[in-house]
N, C-alpha and C positions, 0 to 999 in steps of 0.2 A: 439490241435492247438492253438498256441499263437497269441494274438492279436497284430498285427504289429504296430498299432497306439500307443501302449505304448512305443515303441522303437523309435518313431519319436521325433525329437526336436520340441518343441512348441515355437512359437514366439508370443510375445505380444507387441502390439504397445501402448506405454504410451505417451500420448500427453504432451508435455512440456507446462507448464503454460506460457502464453504470458508474455513477459517482460514488466513491467509497467513503464511508465515514471513518476519519482518522482514529477515533476512539475504538471502534470495532476492530480495525486493522491491528492496532496496538495490542488489544486484548487477545485476539486470535494468535498473533505472532508470539506473544508472551506465553500463552498456553502451549503452543507447539514446542517452544524452547524448553519449557518445564517438562513436558512429556518425554523429551529426548534426554533429559538429565543435565542440561546446560545451566550455567548461572545466567539466567535470563537478563538480569539487569546489566551485567558486564557485557553480554553479547549485544544488547541494544545500544549501550553507550558506544561500543566499538563501531557499530554501524553508523550511529549519528555522527561521530567524529570523523570517520574515514570515508563514509559513503560506500564502503565495500560490502556488497550483499553476501559475501562469504561468511560474514558473522551470523547470518540468519540461516537456520536450518531449512531444508527443502521439505521437511515433514509437513504434511497437510497443506502443501503449496504456500507455506509462510513466506518463503523468499520471493516468489513471484507476486504475492499479494502486497508485501511491503514496498516493492519496487513500483507499484501502481499509484502510490501516494507520494507526493513531494515530501522530502525530509523536513523542510521548514514547517509544513502543515502538521506533521507528526509532533515536532518539538513544540509548536504552538499549542497543540492539544494537551501535551504534558504540562506545560506552564499554566495554562488556564485551569486545568483540573487541580493542580497542586495549589495554586493561589486561591482558588475558590474554597478548597478544603481548609486552608489556614483560617479563613473567616469564620468557619464553623467551630473553631476550638475556643 
């Protein structure tokens, strides 16, 4: 007698990672770097140039958080924010 369960299609629900807002990620990572006493701007620039997550502290899971967003999306957020800010001056 064959086991009918082997012939059934199995369905697995894989939860999609929530989409992170690049602005929120940058602010969170910046705050975590500041709390640890790092020069936040230098650390972020080092990360953007090299892609090396070691520039980002693991404090408050900042390193794993920033790695979940593409670097180009983070840079785009910085440019958009900066250039929009210039129009207000």
